[in-house]
Structures are given as C-alpha cells and as structure tokens.
Phi, psi and omega in degrees: 000323179293321178297323178294320179296328181284332183277345181283153179292152181294152180290164175301167183296323181295317180293324180292329179289325181285328185240068180285334185279355184267357178287127186250126177296161183294320181294322179290321181294324181289328181267001183292153179288144178298343180265005179288127180261129180247149177292155181287117180263005183292129178293158179302147182293124178245127180290128182291147178287170180297128184296134178283152178292137180290131180289352183266357178280140181269123179230151180233127176288162180297328182269001181275107182278345182264006182292147181277155177276165178302338180284347182278355183245145182284149177252155176290166180297322179295320179293321178297317179296322179294319178296319178298321179295324178291326179290331181292338182244098180235150178282130180271132178243160177288117182300324180295316180293321179294316180295322179294322179293320177296320181293321179293325180289327183260007183291330182263005182288148181278158178081201182285112184285115178276142178269135183297133180282132179248125182289133178239131182292334183264006182290134177229116179284130181256015180294128179089356179281153178289142180289151180061022176272125182281130180272159184258030178215164177254152181251159173273104187294343177291340180268010184228154169280119178264120181246110184268121177244183184293316187255352184197171172244132182251137180236128177233135182307134183246099176295151180294126179201142181297328182278347176059036180229022179260133183239140175241102185281003179283345179224112181221150178220159176223141180223157166299158185304127173058044174229173180240033176261097188269136179225162178277126182284168175282126178250108187263002179206156178300134180258153178295144181261016177218170181291140174221152176266134183225150171255131185260134173220152184243162179228124182190201182210170178258129177260113183261123181255125179271149179288146178294149183289324185274005179227079184293341181275355178292163181301160180285195183304137183238129181247127178241137177274117180252111182266118181260334180217152176230135180251129175249107183260127184289142171288134179296125182059023178057034179283149180288163183296328181273004180289138179299332181262020183292135175202153179274146178261094183290351179282346182233096181233132178250129187251126175253121184256128182286323185289314181270353181053051185224168176225140181211173176257133184288144173269110187254134176261125182254119178251002181273130178287159178117344179071205183287340182266017181284171176278106186282356179290343180260008180282145176227125182264129178246121180248128183221180177056051178057040175076029181245346179236138184228135179217137179257123178237169177283148183298335180289343180268011181292133179269155176292140180305323179297320179296320179295317180295317179297321179295318180291319179294324178296316179297319180293319180296321179295319178297319179295319179293319177299320179296325179286316182289338179298335180283342187255003182222170183253017174229161192280317187238137180247163176252055187281351175229000000 
C-alpha cells in the first residue's frame, strides 16, 4: 500500500496546503506495517479535457495535391508483421472466372483494352537474365503455351483465360525438343510488359521422305511438317475472337525462330494510307523472303495465286539460267533478256 502511494502523482497545491501532516517520508513508508491504514490521498476525479491532436500526425487536406499517400510513409515492425499475416490468409478465387469478369468489365472501354493482370505464385520474371542461361528448376508446362518447332520447344507464360489466347512475354523458356532442360531464350527486341491476345500461325515446309530402293517392304512416301518459325499476331485492341469488331493488328507481330532459338518483333512496312486510325479490316499482310520481310497492303492490291507463283518461278528460273551461263563466259552478268 505504501508503494502504491509513492507511485501516484502528487496532489494539487491546494490539497497539499490543507493536509501537510499526511506526507510520509520514504523511510517511514518502507518500514510501515502492512496493516497500517492511510487516508486516501487521491485528488478528486477531474474529467479530462478533449485530447488535442498530436502535431506529429501526418494529415492531408482535401485541396492539398502534394500530399503523400499511405505508401510513402514507413511502418513499424509490428504493423509490417500484421500486414504480412493478413497476406498469408487470402480468399482463393477461380482464376478463369476472375479473368472473364475483368474482361467483361473492360470490354466496352475505349482505346487499347488492357487485360487484367492475375497474380501467379509460380511466376518468375526473366527480365534482365542472360540469354541461353539454363535455369536450375523445372516449370509446370500446363501454365505455359508450348510452341513446338523443328529445333526446339518454346514456352510462354499462359495467364488463365477462357479463350486460351493470352500471352505473358515476361516469362519465356526454350528447351530442346521433348526435354526438360529449360533455358532463357534470346530476346532481340523489347517485349510487352502486360498481357496481350495473339493469334498463332506457323511458317515451314513439308519434308517428303522417299522409301529406299533396296527395301521394298518399308513404308511408302512419308511427309513431315517442319516448322521453322512461328508468328504471334496481336489482336487489335485485345478484342476477343468472337467480338463483332475483331481484327488482327498486323503492325505488331512477334517472330519465334527455331534455328536461333530467339524471339523478336517483326519490322512491318505499312503501305496502306490512313495511319493508325485506318480501317484495318481491309489490311492484307504479305510475308516474303522465308518469313523475314513483312508488308501491309490494301486488300484490293491482292494478286492472283497463279500470278504470284509465275512471278516466283520466273525469278528462280532466271537465277538458274544465270548460274548456267556464268560457266560459259568471262563476265559475271549478261543481258540475255
């Protein structure tokens, strides 16, 4: 009881003047009997006034445009731990349903429709990593678009979407065919940092194998499709395939090369007037030189397939004739036509 009396704040000056004889020295209080009763020295209860605002709290007026957001201030360790605990317990939602709802909400937005980013626990950003560097982990191939080419298999992150045509170029891998040795591919051009919808088309040829002459019982002619390049063409404004205004954006094409195990963005030449705001439904893409040159022309300039074949055959025939005549003369180029 004596210790409690010592810890309490001293009485006001008026109370101390009225009761001078009740002050107990420290030595007497320490030696006092535990049954000693002392009068109550507690001052009368005074209701505290309204607490003043602390001058150290950060506040922003409604009209203050330079005020900082809550993320600009540091948190205590206890607050950080509390936030981490809240992050550990999150409600799980169906990624397909969530992506579909985001797409429906942003379907009527003007301009380039961005696809909502969905957080993935297994996502690993490969930005800044060295090309052809073999990683020391395996990936879940179900979470990636697997693109099988002649010399390699290409993997691009596949965000959950009902149409299965969304690509995330921030995480890509390349492997030898049908193996699990994953490496970082060569990226020869800046890749998009957000989800985009793409249509995939391939470029290749058929390898026809003839049966050997000395083995008549072997299978007959065998044709194999050898894919050397794959083109990923972006959907204009990220519209879905079933959208009435769906059209491909031929100005943004990503090329995956099987031989170099690389990915780059194609350099496209646009000859159609109107600029970026033109009607893209009349665009026609012409790919030449073994999938290395791209040109956009108007649909009215489309040539008949027979004319295209004749033009190509004529150029090839002229090259063959020049190669033959070069052996019979002492100069390089002739004027034979």
